[in-house]
N, C-alpha and C positions, 0 to 999 in steps of 0.2 A: 888281277881285275885288267876290264879292257878299256879303261883308261883311268888315267892319273889327276890324283885328285890335288887341284890347283891348293899351290904353294904362293904365302903370300910375304911381303918383306914389313917386319914392323919398324916405327919409325928408330929404333936402337939399332937394327941391324941385323937382329934375330929373324929367324923368318919360321913360321906356322902355316901346319897344315888349314885349309881352310872348312874343312868337314872335321869336326871331333866328336868324339862319344861320351854322353852325358852317364854321369852317375847318381843324379837325385834321386832319392824314394825307389833306390835298390838294395836288398840288404841281403845279408849272407851268402848265402853258398850260391844263389840266383846270380851277385851279382859278380860273383868270382870266377863262374861259369860263361855271363854275359861277357864281361871286360876280355875273357882268354879266347872266348870265338873273335870276338870283334878284333881283335888284333891277328889271330893267326889265320881263321879262315875268312873274315869281312875285307882284312885290308889296313884297319884305321890305323892309326899311327899319332893320333892327338884326342889324348885321354881325358877327361875335364873331371876333376876330386873336389872337395870339399869337406875342411874338420866338423864342418856342423853338419856334414849330412851323415854322421856317423859310422862311416860305413866304410873307411882307409886303409883299416888292417885286412879287409877284404877285396878292395880293389886293388892292392896288393900284391894279394896273393892270386888275382888272375894275371896282371902285369908276370907275376914270375910263371905260371905255368904256360903263358902264349909261349915261352921260349924265344921270344925277340929280342935282340941286346937293349938294353935302356938307351947305348946311346942313337937309335935309330924311333925311340920315341920323344912327342911332346907331351909334357904333363903339367898339368895346372894344379894347382888349389887354392885354398880360399883363406884367409883369415876371419878367424866371427868374431860378432860383436862384443863377446867378453874378454879379449885378448889385444882391445889394441893400444893401452899402454905396456903391452910385453907381447910385442913380434915374434921376437925373435924363440921364445919358450913356446908359442904357439907351435910354430914353425917346424922346429925339431919334433912336436910328437908328429905332423903330418910326415915328417921324412921319416923318423921310424915304423910310420904307421905304413906306408907307402913303401919302406926297402929299398928310398935311392937316396943319396946323397945329396941334391940338387935337384931343383925345380925347374922348368924351362916357361913359368909363368905362374907369381901371385901374384892374389888379387885382394884386394879390401872387398868382404863380399857382402855387404851394408856399410852404408859411411856414416852409421849410425854407432856408436860405442855405448856400452851397455855396463850396468855396474860389475867390475871384476870381482870383487865380495859378497854379492846378491845371492841370494836363495837358491839359486841354481845354478850349474855352469853354461847352460847353453840360454836358459830363455829367463831371468831374472824377474822376478814381478815385487811390485810394490803389495799392502797388505788392501790397496782398493782394487787389485788384479790386472794392471797396468803394468808395463814392462820397466824394468829401473833401470832407466838410463843415467848415464853417466855425464852429466851435463857440462861439467867444468871441465872436460876434454875437449881436445882442439881436433877437427881430423887432421888439419896439419904439421900435427904434431906426431900424428899414427904415421904419416907419409914418409917424416924423417927416418922412423925406423925402418918403414920400409927398406927405404934408398939405400940404407945402412946394410941392408942383407944380400944387398947384390953385392957391396963394395967388398962385402965379405966371403961372394962365392957360392953363396947357400942359392939362391935363386938368379937366374940371365934375365930374365925379363919383370915388370910389375903394372902391376895395373888395377883397376880398380869394375865394381861392380854397381849396377842399381844406382847409379851417380845422375843425377838430372844435373843442367845446366849450371845451375845457382849450386851443390857440391861441388861439381866439378872445379868452379873457379876459387872455392877456398883450395883447394890443392895447389893449382894450379900459381896463385899469387907464391906461392915461396917454393915451388917446385924448384931442385935441382933437376932430378929425370922427369919428362915428362910421361902421366901414364900412356903404358904402350898398346892397352887396351880400354874398350867400357863394356861390360858384360851387361846386357841388358836383357828382360821382357821385349822381345820383337817377333812380332807376327804378323798376318793381315789386320787384323780387329784393330792390333796395337803397335804399327809401325814408327812412331815417333820422328815422324820426319825432320820437323823443327831441330830437335836436340840431335840428331843423326848429322844433319847437316853445320850443326855447332862442332860436334865431336872429330868430324872429318875434317874443317876448316883448323884442327890445332894438332893434325896430324896424326890423331886416338883412330885406333880400325876397333869397329863397332861388333861388338859377337854377341849371336843372340840367342839365350836361352827358352826353354819354350814355344822353338818355331813353329809347333803344330798346333798352338794352344795347351789346354789342358787334356787329362782323361775324358774320352769322348766328349772332346770337341765339336763346338758347334761350327769352328769354321772346317772341318773336314767336308760339312754335308751343306758347305754353303754352295749356292744355285750358281754362280759365279765360278768360282772354284772346282764346281763338277761338270759346268759349261769347257773351260779349257783342257782339263784330264780327258773330256770325251774328245775335244778336238783331235786333240795331240796323242790318244792313244795312250796314257799315262795316267797314274793314280793322283786324285786328290793331295798326298803328304808330297807325292813328287812335285807337283804345280807350287805349294806355300814351302819348301825346301830349295827348289831351285830360285825361284823367283829372287828368295834372301840372296842366294850364291852370288846370282849374276849380277847384284847391286853390289857387292865387294864385301860379303857382309858373312862372318865365320859364321856355321852352325853347327848349333850341338843337340843333334837332336839324341834321344834316349829309347833305349827298348830293352827288355830282358830277353824276346823272342828273336830266335836265329835269322828265321824268314826275313824279318820288320828290321834285322839291323845290318844286314846285306844290302837289303834293297832300300833306305834310307839313303843310305851313300852315291849306289850306283843311278837310282832313280833322280838323286838331287843333282848331279853331272847331266845327265840325262836333259831333264828338265830346262838347267840353263839354259841347257843349246837349245830349244825348242822355242820355248815362249818367246813371243815378239814384245816391237815396245808399246803395241796396240794392249798387249795382254799385262804388261805391267802397271799401263796408266792404270787402267780398270782394279788390278790389286790392290795399288796403290791407292785409290779411293774406296776401297770397301770400307774402311773405320769412319770417313769423315759422312759417308751415307748414310749415318745412323746407328754402325754395326760397333763403333769403340768401344772396347772392354777391356780390361785386364784380367789375370785369372789368377797370378800371384802379389795379393795384398796384403803381408802383415799387418798385424794391428800398431804400428806405429805412431804413441801418442806425438812424436812430433811432425811437425813441414817435412817431406821428402823433396820439396822443391818441382816435384813432377808438376804439370798442367792436368794432367789428365786423372788424376791418383782420385781412386771416387772416396770422397767424403763419410 
């Protein structure tokens, strides 16, 4: 690669590559090939996984196929909601599936515990069809178990995902270890400026999943994004990724197409250097101009505490 991916130091002293490879909604041989290509050919060293994606064995196969030593990689996974009271058990499954003895980063996927003895291992539901939530379980107790995984050496850093300020405060009030990151749906139509300011004030690093929006996302066709892409002779995807990267947000683009896997990394780095302060200000204001929109809104029957969560 012509450019080196920026490295960011976490609040616990560990270092994380600012561009990671996302594996959500990618299955089987497709994700194995994509992961192997991303690492071996495109130069990614940060792979973002989750128990809930149901593909960690395939991701692990891709990691091994890359031929790159484990010590050169930064691997993240996430604790699923039905395992909040059994953190180590879920983690051990992830480690076995990925074929590694430790994780660099382990996150609470969603800050809501679901019934561990419900009618489905992934999404247990009640007779009325709503998700079966374990209302008796406290998020702070999940965090205590996460902290014990650091002490055992099974994970280097721990953090959260999809946490509003309210949910973060539930953890921070009793935390011994401050979350290293908060992985959020972050893009130009859902910038979460206020939450990012709070996260950064606590020394927590924001990470962006779905940084381009969803499949066939309207953000890629936004007229402001297109104008900036044309002016700087880059792609709309580069603009959206570079905008976040320049803000110090870790980006986690995903693709199974080799050309896009490579260009997401190189394009983001080029764009982060080309975008001006005025460009950033325009992109910062897109959501407030009437375009605010989330693309990932699971039907949780309890409030998450986000100001802009659709009702």
